[in-house]
C-alpha distance (Angstrom), angle and dihedral (degrees) to the residues before:
residue distance angle dihedral
M1 . . .
R2 3.78 . .
T3 3.81 90.9 .
N4 3.85 90.9 53.6
M5 3.80 91.8 46.1
T6 3.77 91.0 48.6
R7 3.80 90.5 53.6
I8 3.80 90.7 51.2
I9 3.81 92.0 50.6
L10 3.80 91.5 48.2
L11 3.78 89.3 50.4
L12 3.79 89.9 50.4
A13 3.79 89.3 50.3
A14 3.81 90.6 54.2
I15 3.79 90.8 48.6
S16 3.80 93.1 49.5
A17 3.81 93.0 47.8
A18 3.79 89.2 51.0
M19 3.82 90.8 55.5
A20 3.82 89.2 74.1
Q21 3.79 88.1 77.7
P22 3.83 129.2 75.5
S23 3.81 115.8 -90.9
Q24 3.83 95.7 -128.5
G25 3.76 119.5 99.1
P26 3.80 140.8 63.1
N27 3.78 124.7 -29.6
L28 3.84 115.2 -145.8
Y29 3.84 91.2 -174.2
S30 3.77 118.0 96.4
I31 3.79 117.8 -141.1
E32 3.80 87.7 -108.0
K33 3.84 93.3 53.8
E34 3.82 90.7 45.2
I35 3.81 91.1 53.0
E36 3.81 91.6 48.3
L37 3.83 90.3 50.3
G38 3.77 90.0 50.2
K39 3.82 92.7 50.0
R40 3.81 91.2 55.1
L41 3.79 93.2 48.5
A42 3.78 93.1 42.6
S43 3.78 92.9 52.5
E44 3.79 92.7 54.5
T45 3.77 93.2 41.2
Q46 3.81 91.6 51.0
K47 3.78 90.9 53.6
S48 3.76 96.9 42.8
L49 3.82 96.8 45.9
Q50 3.82 95.7 39.6
A51 3.80 89.9 -121.3
Q52 3.78 124.1 -175.2
P53 3.81 131.6 -170.3
D54 3.79 112.9 -99.0
A55 3.80 119.4 -154.9
R56 3.80 95.5 -157.5
L57 3.80 93.3 49.0
Q58 3.76 91.2 44.4
A59 3.81 92.5 53.4
I60 3.81 93.1 50.1
G61 3.79 91.7 44.4
D62 3.78 92.4 50.8
K63 3.83 90.1 50.5
L64 3.77 91.1 53.6
A65 3.78 95.6 43.1
A66 3.80 89.3 53.6
K67 3.80 87.8 65.5
T68 3.78 96.1 58.1
D69 3.77 118.2 101.3
G70 3.78 123.7 -76.0
T71 3.82 94.5 -98.7
F72 3.80 92.9 62.4
Q73 3.81 104.9 114.3
Y74 3.80 103.9 169.6
R75 3.80 125.4 117.4
F76 3.75 110.0 -138.3
F77 3.76 122.4 -135.2
V78 3.79 114.8 -176.4
Y79 3.81 120.6 -164.7
S80 3.80 134.9 -175.4
T81 3.82 113.8 -140.9
V82 3.76 138.1 -160.9
S83 3.78 92.7 -127.0
T84 3.83 133.6 5.8
P85 3.82 137.5 139.5
S86 3.82 117.1 -69.2
E87 3.81 91.6 -94.2
P88 3.78 127.4 57.6
I89 3.82 117.0 -92.1
A90 3.80 110.2 -122.0
L91 3.78 113.4 -165.6
P92 3.82 127.4 -167.2
G93 3.77 110.4 -94.0
G94 3.76 98.4 34.6
A95 3.82 112.9 -68.4
V96 3.83 115.7 134.6
F97 3.82 125.7 -173.5
V98 3.78 121.9 -163.3
A99 3.80 126.8 -175.4
Q100 3.80 115.5 -118.5
S101 3.80 89.7 -136.7
T102 3.84 91.6 60.7
L103 3.81 98.5 47.0
P104 3.80 113.6 117.7
A105 3.80 119.3 -145.4
D106 3.80 91.9 -132.6
D107 3.79 115.1 85.0
A108 3.82 93.9 -143.0
D109 3.79 92.3 55.0
T110 3.80 89.8 47.0
A111 3.80 90.3 48.5
A112 3.79 89.7 54.0
M113 3.82 91.8 57.1
L114 3.79 91.4 47.0
A115 3.82 94.8 43.3
H116 3.77 91.0 61.1
A117 3.80 91.0 49.8
V118 3.82 92.1 46.6
A119 3.79 89.2 50.9
H120 3.83 92.6 53.9
I121 3.79 89.5 52.9
A122 3.79 95.2 43.7
L123 3.81 90.4 50.2
R124 3.80 89.4 51.0
H125 3.80 92.7 -132.2
Y126 3.81 96.1 161.8
T127 3.80 97.5 54.8
R128 3.79 95.2 38.5
E129 3.73 89.0 58.7
L130 3.85 93.6 42.1
T131 3.76 87.3 54.1
R132 3.80 91.0 56.8
R133 3.80 90.2 47.3
E134 3.80 92.7 51.6
Q135 3.80 92.7 46.3
M136 3.80 88.0 54.3
N137 3.85 86.0 55.1
S138 3.78 89.4 -137.6
P139 3.82 117.7 159.4
P140 3.84 120.4 -123.6
Q141 3.77 117.9 -89.8
S142 3.80 118.5 -103.7
L143 3.75 121.1 -95.5
P144 3.78 115.7 -80.6
P145 3.82 115.3 -104.0
N146 3.81 94.3 -110.5
D147 3.82 94.1 64.0
T148 3.78 100.8 110.7
G149 3.76 97.1 159.2
T150 3.80 90.7 -108.1
G151 3.83 125.4 116.2
Q152 3.77 90.3 -109.0
G153 3.81 93.7 51.3
I154 3.76 92.4 48.0
R155 3.76 91.9 48.1
Q156 3.79 92.1 50.3
S157 3.78 91.2 48.5
M158 3.78 92.9 50.8
E159 3.77 91.8 48.1
M160 3.78 90.8 51.2
F161 3.79 91.5 52.3
F162 3.79 96.0 44.4
A163 3.83 92.1 48.2
R164 3.85 90.3 68.5
R165 3.73 103.2 27.7
F166 3.85 101.8 125.1
T167 3.79 135.8 50.4
P168 3.81 125.1 -126.2
Q169 3.77 90.7 -102.1
S170 3.79 91.5 53.1
E171 3.79 91.8 48.6
F172 3.79 91.7 52.4
E173 3.80 91.8 46.9
A174 3.78 91.7 50.6
D175 3.84 91.2 48.0
Q176 3.81 90.3 52.9
L177 3.81 93.8 50.5
A178 3.78 90.8 43.2
V179 3.81 89.9 59.7
K180 3.78 90.5 55.0
L181 3.85 93.4 45.9
L182 3.78 92.3 50.1
I183 3.82 93.1 49.8
D184 3.80 93.7 45.5
A185 3.80 91.7 47.5
G186 3.80 91.7 51.4
Y187 3.81 99.1 -107.0
D188 3.77 127.8 132.6
P189 3.86 106.1 -100.6
E190 3.80 89.2 -154.2
A191 3.84 84.4 76.0
L192 3.80 87.4 73.2
V193 3.79 89.0 57.9
R194 3.81 91.2 51.8
W195 3.80 90.7 49.5
L196 3.78 94.0 49.3
Q197 3.79 91.0 48.6
S198 3.81 89.3 54.7
L199 3.84 92.9 56.2
P200 3.81 119.9 102.3
V201 3.78 116.9 -114.1
P202 3.84 105.3 -99.5
K203 3.78 118.4 -117.4
A204 3.80 119.2 -124.0
N205 3.77 112.0 -93.6
L206 3.82 117.3 -179.9
A207 3.79 93.0 -169.5
F208 3.77 95.3 60.8
G209 3.81 104.3 21.6
D210 3.76 128.5 -107.4
R211 3.76 119.6 -76.3
P212 3.81 122.0 -143.4
V213 3.79 115.3 -91.2
P214 3.81 113.5 -111.1
S215 3.85 92.8 -111.4
G216 3.79 90.8 62.5
R217 3.74 91.5 47.5
V218 3.79 91.7 48.3
A219 3.81 91.7 55.1
A220 3.82 91.1 51.0
V221 3.81 91.6 48.2
L222 3.80 92.4 49.7
R223 3.82 89.1 53.1
A224 3.79 90.6 49.5
I225 3.82 91.6 50.3
K226 3.77 91.7 49.2
A227 3.78 91.5 49.2
A228 3.82 90.6 51.4
Q229 3.79 93.6 53.4
C-alpha cells in the first residue's frame, strides 16, 4: 500500500512541477492514456479525501460537460468530499472533487465552480504540461517532507500539490471557457464572478509558480461576459 501511495505522490509531484510551464504546445498523451491517468489519480483521491458521489453535483456537471465541443470524450464523475482545498480538484479524464464546506445552495453558483473545473479538463491542461515536462527530460521532484506514509501525510501532500496545480495562463483559459459553458448551459455567468470574488488571494510560491489573484480573473471574466452579450 505504501509503495502504491508513494508512486501516486511522486506522480503528483511531477504534475505540479510541470504546471510552472505555459499550457500551450503539443500533447503526447492520447485521450485513452489521459483517462487512464485520471482513473489512477481519482481512485487514490477518492480514498484519501473520503469522497462520495453526489447526485446534485453530478447532474450539474453533466449539463456543463454536454456543452463542450464534440471531441470531448470524458465521462464526468463528480464527488463531494469531507476536506479538500478551497477550489474543486479537476483531474485528467473527468473526475472532479468538491469540498462539502464550499458547496453553495444555489445551482448557478455551484455550476460556476464546476464550470471552471470542467474547462480545465476539457482544455487538457494536466497532460499538456506533463508533455512539456517529459520533453524536458526532467526527473520528478522528491517527496515532500510531510509524507510519512500515513493517511494524514498522504492527504496533506496531495492537498499541497493540488493547491498549486495550474499556471496563471491556464486559470485564465479555464475562466474564459467556463463563461461559455455557463451561458450555453443556461446558467448566469455572473455566478463565476461571485465565485472568484470568494476565493482567497493565493500566496506566492516559487516552487509551483504564482497564480493570478482573483481580482485580475474577475476583470477578465467580466470582459468575456460583456463580449458574449
